[in-house]
SEZAMAR-702612 format. One record per residue (C-alpha): x, y, z. Coordinates in steps of 0.02 Angstrom, whole numbers, plus 32768, in hexadecimal, padded with zeros to 4 digits. Example, Ala and Ser with C-alpha at 12.3 -4.5 7.8 and 13.67 -1.06 7.14 Angstrom:
residues 2
82677F1F818682AC7FCB8165
end
This chain:
residues 450
958F0C224B1095B20C5E4BC295DF0CFD4BF6966C0CEC4C68963E0D8E4CE6958C0D814CE395650CC74CDD94DD0CEE4C5294CC0C764BBB94D30CF64B2994DB0CC54A6595660CE149F294FB0D69499694870DAC4A1993C80DD449DD939D0E8849D593060ECB4A2492980F7749FE922B0FAF4A7E91BC103E4A74914910754B05909E10C54B13903F11274B989067113E4C469110115A4CA490F810BF4CF490F8105D4C3F919910B24C2091E210734CBC919E0FC24C9F91E10FBF4BE492880FF54C3492850F624CA4925F0EEF4C1792F20F214BA0935E0F174C4993290E5B4C5393440E354BB093E70E7C4BA694130DFE4C4393E20D804BDB94620DB44B4B93E60E284AD4941D0EC74A9E93BD0F5C4A7693A20FB349D8934C105D49AB931B101F48FE92920FAA48EF92B70F68484493610F1C488F92F70ECD492792FA0E0C494192770E3D49D291F50ECF49C4919B0EFC4A5C91080F7B4A8190E60FA14B34904B0FEC4B2B8FD210494B948F0410204BAF8ECD10B74C0B8EB011224B608E7210E24AB78ED9113F4A578F8110E74AA38F34104E4A6A8F08108049C38FC210C349BA9001100C49D88F7F0FBA49568FD1103148DE90751009490190450F4748E88FFB0F6B483B90980FB347FA90ED0F14482990900EA847CA910D0EAB472791980E9647A3915F0DF74802913A0DB9474C91E70DD2470E92330DA047AD91B20D264804923E0CFF488A922C0DA248CE91CB0D9F4978914B0E2F499490FB0E514A4290890EB94AA990990ECF4B5A90560F354BFA8F960F664C178F630F594B518F940EA14B638F450E8A4C028EA10ED04BBF8E950EA24B058EE40DFD4B0E8E9A0D9D4A758E650E344A268F170E5C49FA8F300DBC49A28E8C0DD4493F8EAC0E8449018F6C0E4F48F88F7C0D9C48D9904C0DB348A5905F0DE1496790B60D4E49B590B80D7A4A6E903D0DDC4ADA90770DE74B9C901B0E394C1E90430ECE4CAD90780E344D2490E90DBE4CC591740E2D4C7C91F20DE74CDE91E10D3E4C7091F40D904BC892A40D4E4B9092550CA04BB591B10CCC4B57921C0CFC4AC092770C544AC491D00BF84ADF919F0C344A2D92100BBF49E091970B304A1A90EF0B8B4A18908D0BE0499690750C784A02907B0CA14AB38FF60CF74B30902E0D174BE98F9D0D874C3C8F870D284CF58FB10D764D84905C0D604DF590CA0DCE4E4C91300E454DF591F20E4E4E0D92340EFA4E0992F50EBF4DE7933E0F314D6B93D20F5B4D0693F710064D699452103C4CC293D0101F4C41936E10BE4C44936211404BAF939911CD4C1B943D11BD4C7A93FE12454CF8934D121F4D3192F111714D50925F113E4D79922A10CA4E07918910644E26915F105D4ED790B210104EC890460FB64E458F8A0FA84E368EF3100F4E648E680FF34EE58E0810824EB98D9E104E4E178D7410EB4DCF8CE010BF4D558D4011054CC68DF010A24CEA8E2510084CB18ECA10004D2C8E820F974DBB8E530F074D388EF60F104CDB8F6A0F2A4D748F170EDF4E0A8EFD0F254EBA8F980F994EFE902B0F3A4F3B90AD0FAA4F82915A0F884F7791CB0F68501692161008504092C50FC5505B92BB0F854FA9928510304F60931710744FC293AB10024F7A935610204EC3936610D94ED7941E10C94F2A9453105D4E82940010E84E179454117D4E6E94FD11194E7594F210FF4DB294DF11C54D98942711E34DB193F612884E07934512884DFD92C211FE4E28920D11EF4E0F91A5117D4E6F911D11264E11907510D54E448FBA10DE4E038F8B11364EAB903E114D4EF3900E11AF4F868FAF11174FCF905F10A84FD590821042506F8FC6103B509E8FCE0F805070905D0F5950BF90160F72516590AF0FAA51CA909A106D51D890E81093513790AB112750C390EC1183502B9131120850B4918E118C510C91CA11495064920111FA503A924C121450DC92BB117450B792F111A3500093191263503293B6121E5092940A11CE4FF894AE122D4FD694B712754F1E93EF126C4F0E93CD13234EC59319131F4E9B928712A54ECD91CA12B54EA69138123B4E8190AB12244E23901711FC4E108FB612254EBC8EF2121E4EE08EA212B44F358E6212454FBE8F121218500A8F6612BC50068F8912F750BC8FE2136F5123906D12FC5162909D12CF50A6909913985076911613BA510D918F133D50D491991395502E919E1436507C9233140650F492B013C0507C92FD141C4FD8931013714F84924713604F6F91FA139F4ECD917E14214EDF911013DE4E61905A13794E848FFD131A4E098F4B13184E478ECA12DC4DC98E1D131D4DFD8DC712E64D5E8D1C13574D628CEA13EF4DC08C3B13B14DC98C05134F4E6C8B8B12E44E048C0712B84D858C8A128B4E0B8C0E12014E5C8BEF11BF4DAD8CA711B04DA58CBE11694E518D4911D54E718D2511DC4F368D3F128E4F4C8CD5132C4F2D8CFB13D44EF58D0D141D4F888D7B13A74FDF8DEE13C44F5C8DE514704F4E8E1C146050218EAA13F34FE78EE7146E4F7C8EDB14E84FF88F42148450768FC1146450038FDA15134FC38FDA154D5089906A14CF50AF90D314CE500B90AC157F4FBA911B15644F2A90CC14B14EF290AF14AD4E538FFB14524E2A8FC213F14D9B8F2713864D7C8EC313174CFB8E17133E4CBA8D9712D34C5F8D28132D4BDD8C9012DF4B9E8C7012514C208BCC11EF4C138B37126E4C448BAC13004C5C8B3C13A34C2B8B7614524C168B5314804CBF8BC113FE4CF68C5014384C8B8C2D14EC4CB98C6914B54D6B8D1414614D248D3B150B4CD48D0B15694D788D7B14F64DDD8E0B14F64D668E0915BB4D6B8DE815BD4E2A8E8C154E4E578EF315904DCA8F5614F44DA78FFD15034D418FD8147C4CD88F38141E4CA48F3613704C418E8D13654BEE8E4812C74BA38DA812A94B3B8D4112104B898D54116B4B288D0210D64B4B8D76104F4B998D400F904B868D360F304C468D200FE04CA68C6610024D0D8C5410904C888C5510304C038BD40FA74C518B65102C4C838B6C10D74C3D8B3E11104B908BD711744B348B4D12104B1D8BB112A14B0B8BDC12BB4A498C8112BA4A0F8C6E136749C78C4B13AD4A6A8CCB134B4AC68D51139E4A618D0B14404A818D0E142D4B418DBD13ED4B2B8DE614914AC08D9414FC4B4D8DFB14B54BE08E9C14AF4B8B8E7C156C4B588E5715994C138EFA153D4C4D8F5C159B4BC38F1516484C0E8F41161D4CBF8FFF15CB4C8E902A16704C398FF816DD4CBC904916744D3990E316674CD790EE172B4CB290DB173D4D6A918216DF4D8591FB175B4D1B929817854D72928E16E74DE6932F16744E04931715B34DFF9384150E4DF6935B14A64D6A938613FB4D3693CA14004C7F937D137F4C2093C613A54B6693B914074ACA931514624AA292AD13FE4A339271149949DF930F150949E093BA149B49DB940F15304A0A93C215314AB893C414C14B4C932C14834BAF9307144D4C5F928F14434D03928914B14D92924E144D4E30919C14854E0891AE142C4D6891AC14B54CEE920E14B64C54929415414C4592E815534BA7939515A94BA3943915CD4B3C94D815854B639584156F4B1B95A614AB4B50954314244B7894FA141C4C2B947D13924C15946D132F4CCD94AF13C94D1A944A14444D93946214F04D67940D15984D9693B116104D15936216AD4D3192AF16BC4CD892AF17494C43921E17074BDF917D16954BCB90ED16414B7E906F15DC4BBF90D0153E4BA6918A156C4BB491F315E54C32928D162B4BDE932616514C4893C716964C3D9465161C4C8A949D166E4D36950C15E54D88953C152D4D3C
end
């Protein structure tokens, strides 16, 4: 049957698709693109896995935990597949690109494995299963960014991928092998997508890339993340613009001045350092040392004094001694980040570290170091939050608080979470609040102006 308006062929009873994503924000955005592509081909989304005709998991491969969660989900589907063998089960994304045949070995009831650069063809792959026992598509190709802008979990916020891949080859990271080399999108294509999202009600856009601050280098036409931000800041109706994740070697004064000079830009910079030890940073092939990182942080705070700084740490990297770890603690205390994301090192097959370095730090010691860094960060965050009492801030309201359904929550331009009381639904609106209380993770406010 042909849809009269769209010209898309749809069945009388559309197939239902269940999608769940694991991992980074880019995975979330790719999952939205997949669902939107299936919707264009007549599928409908369902939030209930048992009702689905097609079950898809879009999964990260950077952390072992994400992969094991997916394998856990797949194990739970054995009975469903036995009872309903026509149900299509698929794994997509970095995990599919990295694990390939191993997914079929551990979960033989999986029908579909689609890598990071073939999700545009998802509808065709599902149809191909009518003629094949299973489909695996992990070859390289050009990624299409065509999307259904209405297909997103939050009506007021959206992710936009501006580049893919990574040329850095940190020894612990699988991304260059699953996503390929860096490829930036044309700035006019990005602008069209952002305009379409804003026209559909989006007020906050987050630009995504594995090393988003190297955007434009491969285009060889003078484009940069700074020039892209200047292009997008002019879009009427866009209230907040931010980007993740950056690399320390490509943060410069030009970019910081662009952020400083226009109120649409968020005051939030996620800049992973990974370790406070130069010896470990060299083993990680990070391309920066501690001194250059400190200078970058000083420059950022000099130009944008209200910038909120977040970072990533890896503890227990092969060869990390107690002295190396102490240097990470010292750096955290000196910089006083607002947020730290701490990860215990795990060997990722295919990485240089997995091939050349022995995972020699005991798990119990990794756990201890993880706890120490988190405790240090909690102390810093609590002190910095307490110093903000009485300040007025504008927040974008995201919804009802997950811990207290009598309150609402939103985020400031610095990405601080603020919880407050209101007598009506303010989701998607910018409101002013006065900060009156705090914990290490949360600020509490009183509504001043809606």
